[in-house]
N, C-alpha and C positions, 0 to 999 in steps of 0.2 A: 697575642701581647708582648709586646719587647720590654724588658727589664736594664735596668743597667748593668746587670750581670752579662747581658747576651752584647751588649754593646765592646763592652771591654771585652769581651774573651774572642770575639771577632776582630777586633781591633786587634789584638796580639797575635793573631793567626795571621794576619797579615802581613805582621812583622816576625814572623818566624821562631816569635818565643812560645808557640803552642804548635807542637806538629804531632802527627799519628793522630790517633785516637782518644786521647788524652781528652778528658771532658773537665777538667779540674784548671783553675787558674795558677799558677807557679807564685809561691810566694821570695824566690829567691829575690837577694837587690839590687840585681840588675833589672828583675821583669817590675820590683816594687817604683823604682823610679822611673820607669813610662806612667805606672798607673795611678803616681803622684799626680802626674801630668796632665793625662787624661780629662780630671772636669773642667779645665780652659778650653783644652783644646774642641773636646765636646759642645761648649756653649758658645767658641766660636762659630761653628757649623749649624748651630741650630738658630744663632743671629741671622747669619748669612741669608741662611735658608728662610724665614719667617720674614725678614722685612725686603727679601726683593725677587718675590715671585710666590714661593711658596708659602701661601700665606696660612696662617694659624686664624678660623674666623670663628670667634665667638660671639655671643647675642647679652644685651643689658637690657633688662623692663624698667622703664619708667612712667610712672603711673602721675598723670595728671589731672587731679580735682582740687581746684586751686578753691583756697578759700577767702569770703568775700571782705571787705575792707570795710568798715564800721563807718568810715566817713562818708562812704559814697560810692558809687559805681565810677560816673565820670572823675576820677582824678589821678587820673594817669597825665600830667603835667607836671613843668617846670615853673617856678616863681622866682620872681630876683626880689628881695628885700635889702632897701639903703635906708638908712637914717628911718627905723621902723623898728618897730615889735611884733613878730607876728605869733600865734599860740593858735597849735593844734589842739583841740582837747574832747574826750568821749569819756564817757561814764560806761567803767565797767568793763574797761579795756586792758586784755591778757597780757600783749606783748604788740612789739611796734617793728615797721622798716622805715627807714628813710634813706635819701641820698641828699649829698650836702658838698659844695665847692665853694671855695672861700674862706675867708675867716672870721666870723661873726666875733662879736663882742662876749657873746656868751650862747652856749645852748646845753638846756638842761630840759630833763624830765623832773615834772612835780607828780606826787599820787596826796591827793588832798590838799593841796596847796604849799605841801612840804618837799621840798627840793630831795629827787631821789637817784638822779643818775647826771654827773655832768661831763658832756662830750666833748673833748678837748681837738677839736677842729683846727686846723689850718694847711688846707689844699687847695690849688690850683684847679687841680682835676675831681671829679666826683667821686665823695669815697661812701660806700654805704655802709651803715649804720643798724644794727635790726638784734633784736633780743627780748626773751621775757621780762614783762614788769615785774620789779622785785619787791613784791607784796610782802608785809610780815604777818597777814592775817590779822591785826589788831586796828586797822584803819575803822574808822567811822564812815569817814569822806573816800568813796573810790573812783572818784573823778581825776583822770586822767591829763596832764597837759604836755605838750612839748612846746618849750619856748625857746625861741631864736631871737636874739636880739644883735642888730649890725648896723653900724652906721658906715661902712665900706660896702659894696655890693657885695652879697653873697647869693646865692643861686641852691633852690631845695625845690628835688623833686620827687614824686611819687609818696608822699607821705601816707602811712596807712598804719591804723590799729587794728589787729586782730582781737576777737573775743576767745582766743583759746590759748592755751600755757601748752608749749612742746615742751619735747625731752631734754632740750640744752639750746641756748643761744645760737648756735652754730645753726639746727635743724627751722629758725624761723625762716620761712619761704620769702622768697626775695619776691616785691610788688612792682614786677613789674609789666609791660603790654605783651613783650619777648621775651620768653623763657631760656636764657644760656647755660647750656649745660655744655660744661667743659671737662669730656671726660676722660682725658688725663690726671685729674683731680679726683675722678669717682669712680676709679678703677685700676689697681695697682699696675696689670698687666696691659693699660692699653697701648698701642701702637700707632695706630688712628683709625680714622673712619673708613668702612668698606665703601666702595663704591656700589653700594646694593638699597634697592630698596628700604624705605621705613615702612613698620607696618602698623597698622592700629588695630586695636580688639574694640573698638569703640566705647561706647561707654556701661554697655549691657554685659561687653564680656562673649557675646556669641556673632560678632561680626571678625573677620578676619580683611583686610582691603591694604591695599596701596595708600600709606600717606601722602599727600602733594603738597600739602601748606609748609614746609620747613623750609629752615633754612641753613648751609653747612658755611662756616666760618674756617679757612684753610681747610685744615685734616683734622683738627683736634675739637671742636666746638661745634655741637648740635644747636640752633635755635627752633625754637616751637610756639606758635603764639598761645598765648595762655587762655586764650577762649577753646582753642581745643582741646576739649577732656574726652580724658579716655585711659587706656594704655599701649603703650607702645614699644616695641620690639624692635631695639637698635641693633644694627650688626657692625661688627668692629674688629680690626687687625689687630690680634694682641702679640705680646712677645711671648718667647717659650720660658719653660719650665727649668730654671735653673738648677745647675747638677754642682755640687761643691764635694769635699772629699769625704762629709759625711753622709753624705746619699748613700743608702742600703740599696747591696745589691740585689735584692729582691725587690726592688720599688717598680713599679709596670710604669713606662715613661707614656704620656699621651702624644705616643707618634705614628703617624699614618705610617704604614708597611714600607711605602715607596721609600720616607725619608729615612727609616729605621735601616734602611737597606745601604744608604751610601753615605753616611756619616761615617761608620768604620771608614772607609777611603779617604775622607778628610782628615782624619783623626791620628790615621797611619804616616799620610803625608806630610802629618807636621812633627810627628815623635817619632819620623825614620831619618830627618834630613842628617844628625850630626853623623847616623851608624853608615848610610846608602841614600846618598842626593840622587841617585839613578832612578833606584825603584822610589823613594819620594815623590820624584817629578813623575814618574809615572804613574802613581796615584793622586797625585792632584791631576793631572792631565784630565784623568777617568774621572775623579768628580765632579769639575767644571762640564763635559759633557752631560753628566746624569743633572747635575744643577740645570744647567739652561735647558733638557726636554723638561723638567719640572718644573719649570719658570714660563714655560709656555702656557700653560693650564689647560683645561680640558673645556667645551663648550657643555655647559650645562642647562638642561632641560628648564624652562620656566613654563608655567599654566599662563596661558593668555586667554582673553575673548574678543571676538572682532562681531563685526555686524558687518552682512555685503551691503555694498550700494545699493543693489537692487531689491532690498528687503528680501529676498528671498533667505531662510534660515531652516 
């Protein structure tokens, strides 16, 4: 395990600030100037490695057990409303989701005939609205209505009422035929999707198969069919752990040994520029050679299954 102190110590050794058999880090004014600049240099090295070859691979588990729409199953559709009033009604609904584009005269949610939510809609493109229905607990009539009045063309898509309440309005799931997961919004350390398989544990949790029905938009958004229930394991490339001046010396860094071995080369090359450009250049060249070697990657064995064309097994 490599600690932040190990990285600093090795860097200072390469800069000749630690000599002989000393095992402690000097705290004189000259050394402290280097130490204060180390977090930025280390972060630069980590960013260069983790985004250009030596990727940090992590996994994210997504559970897809979609809730039914109380309005029915065949409700993935877009409707145009013009010079008309459209009412979507359901007794006992507890949360809602819909998308709408245009500028309706009004778009309101009613509980028992009493206005509850007034949606201010004015958009050429589709905007999604979702949330828990704000019951007070004193309603005698629990009929929920979404009422849209439009004199100019308005498009409404995938109106949905759920029969359950969620922890917050943001937690109300989208009601779409395809679920779009923007992982950069879900994961704080997300860099890009890894070009690897998406694995599915199925609906029982006893399966472990490569999922083949999914789409990838650019390198940040994964699209899964809503009707494919189960647990999915998604592999992604992550940004590295950030180092700051407050990072304690004994903090263990999540670094592969081969990465920990070359980071001091980059740090020394950056910090030593003003003191000795020739040595700084040597360290930078060594870093680039090592980084190129790491970026090549290794052949990772995978379990495969095949059936001979002759039928022999």
